[in-house]
N, C-alpha and C positions, 0 to 999 in steps of 0.2 A: 487450527483455525478454519473457518468456513469462508471461502471466496465466492462472492456473488457478482455475476455480470450484470451491469445496469441495463444493457441493451436487450437482454433476453430473460432476465431474472433467474437464469440457471445458476446452480451452485454446486461446489465441490468442496470436499474436505482435503486440506493440504497441510503437511508438516512445514512449520516455518520457524525461523530464528528471529526474534525481535531485536531491534536496534534503534538508534536515533541519529538524526542529522540536525546540526545546529548551524545557524547562519544569521545574517542581518538583513533587514529590509528597511527602506526609507518610506515613511508615510507621506501623504499629500501635503502635510504640514512640515515636511522635511525633518521629521523626528526619526532617529534610528531606533528600531526595535529589534529584539532578539526573536528569531523564528526557530521553532523546534518542530520537527516532524517525526512521527513514529514510522520507522522503516521496518520492512519484513524481508528476509532473505529466504527464497524458496528454490527448489530445484526446477529448472526451466521445463523439463519434460513432465513435471507434475501438473503444469497448467494446461490441462486437457479436459475437454468435455466430449465424451464418446471418443471418437478417433481424431477429433480436431484439436490441435494445439492452438493456444491463443496467448496473447500478451496483454498485460494489464492496461486498462484505459481509465482516464479520469472519469470519476462518477461511479466506478465499481465500488463495492463495499467489502470489507473484511470484518468478520465477527470473531472475536477472540474471547474465550471463556476461561477464566482462572478463578479457582476457589468458589465456583458456583455463580460468579458474576460475569455477564457478557457485556463487552464493550464493542460498539460499532465504530469502525474507522472508515473514512471515505478516501478513495484513491485520488490523489491530486497531482497536478503537474505544476511544479514551482517555476517561477520566472527563470527562463533560460535552461530549464531541465524538463525532460519528459517525465511521465508518471513512473517510469521504471528505467533501469539500466542494467547491463550485464555486470555481475559482481566479480566474475572470474574471467581470466583471459581465454579460457576454452569455452566460454559461453554456456556453461552447464548450470550456473546459478544466477538468479535475477534478484535485484533489490527493488522493492516496491515502495513508493513514497506515499504516506497516508497522513491524515490528521484526524483526531477524534471528532466524530460526528454527533455524539450525544452521550448521555449518561448510560449507566448500566441498565440492562434489561432485567 
């Protein structure tokens, strides 16, 4: 996958494992809806541009290409959650929360 920083438009290629998170949200009309996010698990040390480590931020993008089709995902912070969290106790892996931002390129 390609990770793109929104603040600088810099990008890096990172190996990632896709996953999903499911939950519920209540709309303004008090209707309960299912919420699904596309998650990505990456090695924390791989999130580096030059010598600088960084952590995901809402608004960053991930571009994933499978079978010749590229899908863009936007990094999001869900209610009560940051845009990312450590996946492992030793903090070597990070889970990034995203949602599809558009169709295939």
